[in-house]
N, C-alpha and C positions, 0 to 999 in steps of 0.2 A: 539853976539852972543851966546846963553849954547851952547858945545856941545849935548849934550844928545840932546840935540832938530832937530842938528842941521843935526848931523847922523843917526838918525828917519826919518826926511823930505829924507835925502837919500835914505834912505834902502828903504821908500817907494815909491819915485820916480822908481828907478830902476828895484823893484818887477812891478812897473805899464807898464815902457818900455819894460823888456817881456812877461809880457803875452799883448803885445801888440805886439809883434817880434815875437807874437806862431799865432794868428790870421790875419796880416795882408798879404796881396797880396805880393808870393815868388815873382823873376826869370823874367820872359821877359812872361805878361800874365795868371801869373797862381791865379786865383780866394780863397778864402777865404776857408776857413772853414764853415760848414754850417751855422750857426746863425748868420755871417753875412755877408758870399758873398750872388751873386745871382748864377742863374739859367744858362749856357752854353747855351748861343741861336748863331745860324751856319748863319752868312749871307744867304741872298734867290739865291746867285750868287754858292755859294758850298754849297748847300741843292740842289738846281738844276743839280747839275753835281755831289752828288752820286746819285741821286736818276734815270738821267741819266744812271754814270755804271754800274747801278745794271741791268735795265729795260735791256740794251747791253747784262751783265754776260747771263739771265735769257730767250733772243730770241736768246742764240745763244747754254744754257745748250739745250731749248727743237729743234733747227736746229739741233746738232747735233743727240738724241737722236731722230730725226723723222726717220734718216741718217741708222742709226744703225736700224731703224725698220724697217727701208725696204729692209736691207740690211740681215739683219735674213730670211723678207719673202721672195726674191729675191734667198736665198742662201734655203730654203727647199722647194717654187716651182721647184728651179737644180733640185737637192733631190727627191723630188714625181718622174718626169718626168723622171729623168733616171733610178730609182729604177722600174720605170713602164717601161720605152723604153725594161728595162730584163727582165720579167720578160716573153715578150711575143719572 
């Protein structure tokens, strides 16, 4: 085989392998870039767990806000009753 043909084809194959390595998935389950990869789809179980955690966090935040509002109202009520009692 002629050296010019061999080294040229070896260089082309090397460049193609390097180009393929740039778009091939890397590591454990990492997706390829946009033109070659697909959108990551979460399993239903994972999605349900995340939604439940979000709902629980929102519910706890609402309960904390409600308790704070009740405490604020109680403080204002006691302050107004104290000021009206001292005024008499």
